Each structure stands twice: as structure tokens, then as C-alpha cells.
C-alpha positions in Angstrom: 0.0 0.0 0.0 2.8 2.4 0.9 4.5 1.7 -2.4 1.4 2.7 -4.4 1.1 5.9 -2.4 4.8 6.8 -3.0 4.3 6.2 -6.8 1.2 8.3 -6.8 2.9 11.2 -5.0 5.9 11.0 -7.4 3.6 11.0 -10.4 1.7 14.0 -9.2 4.9 15.9 -8.4 6.2 15.1 -11.9 3.0 16.3 -13.6 3.2 19.6 -11.7 6.9 20.1 -12.5 6.3 19.5 -16.2 3.4 22.0 -16.3 5.2 24.8 -14.5 7.6 25.8 -17.3 4.6 26.5 -19.6 3.1 28.9 -17.1 6.5 30.5 -16.3 7.0 31.5 -20.0 4.4 34.2 -20.0 3.0 36.0 -23.0 3.4 39.1 -25.1 0.9 41.8 -24.1 -0.1 44.7 -26.2 -1.0 47.8 -24.3 -2.2 50.8 -26.3 -1.7 54.3 -24.9 -5.2 55.1 -26.3 -7.7 53.1 -28.2 -10.0 55.9 -29.5 -9.0 59.0 -31.5 -11.4 61.8 -32.4 -10.3 63.8 -35.5 -13.0 66.4 -34.7 -14.1 68.3 -37.8 -12.3 67.5 -41.0 -12.9 68.6 -44.6 -13.4 66.5 -47.7 -11.3 68.9 -49.7 -8.3 68.6 -47.3 -8.1 64.9 -48.1 -6.8 62.1 -46.0 -6.0 62.3 -42.3 -3.9 60.0 -40.2 -3.3 59.2 -36.6 -0.7 56.9 -34.9 -1.8 54.7 -32.1 1.2 54.0 -29.8 1.5 50.8 -27.9 4.0 49.0 -25.5 4.7 45.3 -25.2 3.9 44.9 -21.5 4.5 41.2 -21.6 7.7 39.1 -21.3 7.8 37.6 -24.9 8.3 39.3 -28.2 5.0 40.8 -29.6 4.1 40.4 -33.2 1.2 42.1 -34.9 0.0 39.5 -37.4 -2.9 41.5 -39.0 -4.7 44.9 -38.9 -8.1 45.2 -40.5 -10.5 48.1 -40.8 -14.2 47.7 -41.1 -14.3 50.0 -44.2 -12.3 50.5 -47.4 -11.9 54.2 -46.6 -9.7 53.4 -43.6 -6.3 51.9 -43.9 -4.2 50.6 -41.0 -0.4 50.3 -41.4 1.9 48.4 -39.0 5.3 46.7 -38.9 5.4 42.9 -38.6 8.8 43.1 -36.9 8.8 41.7 -33.3 8.5 44.2 -30.5 10.6 43.2 -27.5 9.3 43.2 -24.0 9.1 46.8 -22.6 9.6 48.3 -26.1 7.1 50.4 -28.1 5.5 50.4 -31.5 2.7 52.1 -33.4 -0.2 51.4 -35.7 -0.9 54.2 -38.2 -4.5 54.6 -39.3 -5.4 56.7 -42.3 -8.9 57.8 -43.1 -10.0 59.1 -46.6 -13.1 61.3 -46.2 -15.6 61.0 -49.1 -18.9 62.4 -47.9 -20.1 64.8 -45.3 -21.4 63.5 -41.9 -20.3 61.7 -38.8 -17.9 58.7 -39.1 -16.8 56.0 -36.7 -14.5 53.3 -37.9 -13.2 50.2 -36.1 -9.8 48.7 -36.6 -9.1 45.2 -35.4 -5.5 44.4 -34.5 -4.5 40.7 -34.3 -1.4 39.7 -32.3 0.5 36.7 -31.0 -0.1 38.0 -27.5 -2.7 39.0 -25.0 -5.3 40.0 -26.1 -5.2 38.2 -29.4 -7.5 40.9 -30.8 -7.4 44.5 -29.8 -9.9 47.1 -31.1 -9.1 50.7 -32.1 -11.6 53.4 -33.1 -11.3 56.6 -35.1 -14.2 59.0 -35.3 -15.0 62.6 -36.3 -17.3 64.7 -38.5 -16.7 65.4 -42.2 -17.7 68.9 -43.2 -17.6 70.9 -46.4 
């Protein structure tokens, strides 16, 4: 009976020890300085406007942006696919091309290898004459 108990304890300890390294590795973590930007009033005749969303990798692994997608063809996100080391910063540039008057609100989805896997950015404003 004692031999079975010893084997059971050893098996449990081995399972715990093999699981610990995966938890200790951590993740990359994208942390945006801001997630919403308001252009205010912009004019169609002035053309495209852009804003850069700054972020930091608050994790302990390299962060990679794997995709950035806008919900409209009038909005174009740009990003580097180079890894961002822990503690370092990067940016996502979002350009909006106004075509018609009125209020706008555009979502941009950022996909990463870190936490969260998907982050959301928003640009908004009012297109005037």
C-alpha cells in the first residue's frame, strides 16, 4: 500500500513540474496608450487624415502584430510585422479618406500573438464641407 502511495505522489509531483515551465514562460501583451481617437471636424477637400496609435509590449515575450483590418475601405491601418521586444514600443498608423459629409466612426481590429489576441481601435469625427 505504501509503495502505491509513493508512486502516486511522485507521479503528481512530476506532472506539476512539467506543467510549471509553460506557465512561467508568460506572454506578449499589447498595451495601447489610447484606443479611441477623435479627429473632430475634417474637410473632404483637405483629403486624407492619419493618426498613430502608440503601444507598448507589457509582456515578457516578443510581440508580433499579425494583422490589422479596418471595417471600411476608406480606412487603412499600417503596421510593422517586426517583433516588438518586452518593454519596447511600436505604433499602428491609421489613415482615413473622407468621401462624404457626416459623422464617421471606424473600427480597426489588431490581431497579435499576445494578449489580447485581438485589440480594437476606433477613429471618429465629423466630415464637413
